[in-house]
C-alpha positions, 0 to 999 in steps of 0.5 A: 511495498516500495520498490528498491531505489538503489542499483546495490539494493537491486543487485542484492534482491536479484542475487537472492532470487537467482539463489533461491532458483538455484536451491530448486535447480531451475537456474544456477550460474557461478558468474551470475552470482559473482557478478551480482555480489561484485555489484552489492558490494562496489555500488554500496561502496560507491554509494548508488 
């Protein structure tokens, strides 16, 4: 498996990791969800 090369890809992966941890009640913070979702949108738009 190749490592992601863009910041947007890292934000996407981290978003789903945090989402999965929240499903098990281990970690869940709305601020983290919002920052990662904004990171995906912004860095995808910027192309980074």
